[in-house]
N, C-alpha and C positions, 0 to 999 in steps of 0.2 A: 440754353439747355439746362434743364433742372433734373437732378437725379433724386429719386425717392430714397430715403434712408432705408437700409435693409432692416426687415422686421427683427426685433429682439427675440431670440430663442428663449423660451421658458426652460431653465435648467431642470426643474423638477419633472416637467413633462417629457423632456428629452431623455432624462435618466430612466423614467418609467418605460419609454418606448425601447430604449437600448436593452434594458433588462428583459422585457418581454421577448425581444428578438433573439437574445442570447439563449433564453430558456427554450424557445421554439427551435433552436438549432440553426437559425438563419444567420447568426453572427457567431464567430468563434473567438474566444479569449485565447490568445497564443500561449499564455502561461498557465492555462488550466490544463496541466499535463499529467504524466504518469505519477509524479510526486504528489500532486494534489489528490488524484484518485486513490493512491495508496493511503494517504492520511485519512481520507474519508472512510475507506474500508477498515482501517485499523481502529479508528475511534468508534465506528458503528458496531464493530465486533465486540469491543469492550463494553459499550453501552448495553449490548444484548447479554453478554456473559456475566457482567457485574452490575446489575441494575441498581443495587444498593448504593453505588457511587453517584448516581444521578447525573451521569454525563450527558451532554448535549448529543442528540441522536442525528443531527444534521438532516432533519426531515425536509420536505419540500419547502415549507414556510421559512425554516431557518436558513436554508441555502438561498432562498429568495432574498431574505434580509441581507445576507452576506454579499450577494450580487449587487444589491443596491449600494452597499458600502464601496464595493470595487468601482462601480459606475458613478459614484458621487461627483457632481460638478461637471461631468462629461456631457457635451452637447452633440458629439458625433462619434462614430465608431472609431475613427483614428485616435481619439483621445483615450479610449478604454482598451483598445485591442491588445496592447503590450503591457498592461498594468499587472503588477504582481498579484497573484491569487492566493498562494499558500499562506502568506503571513496573515491575510484576512481570515482564512479558515482556522488557522491555529489560534489567532487572537480572539476568536469567538469563545474559546475556553480560557479559564483562569490559568495563570502560570502553573499552579499546582496540578491542574488537570492536564495541561500540556505535558508536564513531566511524567505524570501517571501514564499517559498514552505511550510516551517514549520507552518507559520501563516495562510496562505490561504487554505491549504489542510492538516489540522492537523491530526495526527494519533489518537487523542482522542479529544472529545468535552465535556465541563462541562455540568452537568445536575443539576437542582436546588435541587433535592431530592435524589441524589444518587452519586455513584462514577463517574468519568469521563468515558464517553461511548467510547469504541473503534470503530473506523471507518475503514471499509475495502474498499479498492479501487479496481476497476476492469478495464480491458482494454476496455470493452464496457459496457454501462449501468451505472446508477448512483452509487455513493458511498453509502454504507449501514452501518447502526448502529443497534445494538440490545440492548434492555433494558426492564426490567420488568415494568409493568404498574406503580407500586408505585414509581419507580425511575423517572418517567416522570411527576409526579404530580408537578404542578406549571409551567409547560412548555405548553404554549397555542399554539404556532406556531411551525411548523417543523424547526429544526435547519438547517441553511444554511451555506455553505462554499463559498470560492472563492469570497469574498466580496459581498455575497448575491446572486450570480448568479446561485448557484447550491444547490437545496434542497437535504437533505439526504433521502434515502429510509429507513424508520424505520420498523424494525421487532419488534413488540410489544409483549412481552412475559407475560404469566400467571406466578403465583408464582412457578410453577413447571418447568419453563423455556421453556414451549411449546409455539410456536407462536400462538397468537390469531388474529393478523391482521398484514398485511404488507401495509404500506401507505406512501405517501409523503405529505399527507394532515392531519396533526395532529389536526388542529382545527375541521375539519369535523369528525374525529374519536371521539373526545370528545363529540361533539354535537349529532351525530347520532348512532355510533356503540357502544360506551362505555356504555350508559345507558342499552342497551340490554344485553351485555355480563356481566355487573357488577352483575346483579341479580344471574346469574348462578355461577360466580366465587366466589361471597360472600358466597353462600351456601357451596361451596366446600372448601373454605379457610377462615373460619370465624375468624382465628387469625390474618389475615392480615388487614392492614388499607385500608378502602374503602371510597373514597371521592365522 
């Protein structure tokens, strides 16, 4: 009985096939997650708002090159399925540019009267933050990112975490909307602080 040796898989060809199937959505990278998507939205927003910085835009070709890095040396899906993705995306930028993204499009912004507010970034539309009214006390103006070029869209929540207002003009909210809703909320939530 004579067994034929199994044919050698060409790693470069296998890598190309894996990347094509990942891009087509036929294979899923388990660690291409919300953190990866947020990084892409943050970096792309800054590339748009601050073109003078010359940041990578993570266009289709650039993302393709990064997928090839992630898939390097893999000859089957099981080899690449659980590989880290975020570090490959981050490392496509210089260390200085990575720090720039962290500072100019932060995942969280400080609030004067509450914990740091998480910021969600989107492929289109402004970044959004959510906070309860009490956590926004002391904040007169809408928080801005990207060196002041981008106001956040704020979802202002009642104590029960239901939205009472969505605005990118916090000063106007305090002046015009808050006095109206404060009466109602004060009646419903008398234990909370109302300024």
